[in-house]
N, C-alpha and C positions, 0 to 999 in steps of 0.2 A: 505494499501500500504506500502509496505517496504521501507526502506531508498534507497536500490539502484534502485528501480523504479524511486523514486523522483530524483536522481543523474542523472539517464537518461534522463529525463523529463526537468531538468535544461539545462542539455549540450545541447539538441536539441533546448529549447528554446533559450538560449543565442546564439546559433550559428544563428540561423533564425533572430534575433534581429540584431546580427552583419552583416548579409549578408545585411539586408533591410537597416541599417544605410550605409552602403558602396555603396548601388546602388542608394540611395538617394543622396549622396555625389557627386556622378558620374552624375545623373541627374541636379542635381543643376548648372552644369558647363553651360547648356543651357542658364542660366538665364544672362550669361556673354554677350549676345547678345542684352542687353536691350540698349535703349538710353540713359537711366537715369545712371548718376556716382555713385548717392547714392544708386539705386538699385543694382548695380554691385557690391559696397561696401558690403551692406549688405548681397548678395548672396555669397560673399568671405568669411566673417566671418563666415555664416552659412557652408560654408564647412570645413572652417577649425575646427570648432566646432565640426561638425559631425566625421572627421578625428580623432580626439581627443577622442571622445566617443567612436569610433570603435577601438583604441590603448586601451582603459581601458576595452572595452569587450573583448579582446582579452585575458587580464590578468584576468577579472573576471571568463575566463572559467579554470583559474589555481586556484581559490577560493582565489584570494587575497582581501582581504577586503578594502584596500586602492583603489584597483581600482574600486570596487562598488561603493564606496562612490564619487570618482573623477566622474565615469558615473552618477551617481544621481545629483551631482552638475552641472555638464556640459549639462544635458539634461534640464535644467531649462530654460537656455538662449537661447539654440537651437530650444526649443519649442516656447519659445516666439518670436524669430526673423519669425520662419515660420509661427506662427499664425498672426504676425501683421504686418511684413514688405514683407516677400517674398510671402504669399499667403493671399492678404487681404479676408476677410470676414468669415476666417475659425475659427476666436477666439473662438466662443460658442462651436464648434465640439471639438477644443483642449481642453477646459476646463471640456469637459465631458469625453473624451476618453484617456487623458495623466492620470488623477488621477486614472480611471478605471486600466489602465496600470500598474500602479505602484502598485495598491493593490494586484493585480495578482502575479506580479514579487516579491513582496516582501514577499508575500505568500509563493512563491515556495523556495525564498531563504532562508526563514525560517525552511522550511523542510529539507535543507540540511545545515543547519548554523555549523553544527560540523565541516564540512569541512573547514571552515572559520577561524575556532580557529588555533593557532598555533599548528603546527606538523599536521594538518589536521585529527585528530583522534578526536572521541566522547568525550565529557568531563567526566571525572571519569575514562577513560580507557587508561589513559596514565600511563607509569611505573617511 
């Protein structure tokens, strides 16, 4: 596969992740109906982290390295909160699926890493 194909796959994948995170944040609003104040607090934190992740993904689409790092950092607490506090019993599934996601996504990022460099040009080709 050439670089253009990987760039297209990267854009489609990142857009899909962005849409999924936004839908998840919207669906977590339902958790506000809980009787537990603590549960509602965790749901609020979860939604805030997901919106921050969505904002960072919006900038990852523009090949901004800082946004990619922010997305990685924010995904840790929102995955933990989701696995432990808002979706009880899913910790094992998260421990398998989240690392698999990151292996795949980082692999895809490495295929388009030149775009994340200053100037967005492949290394060694700038004037």
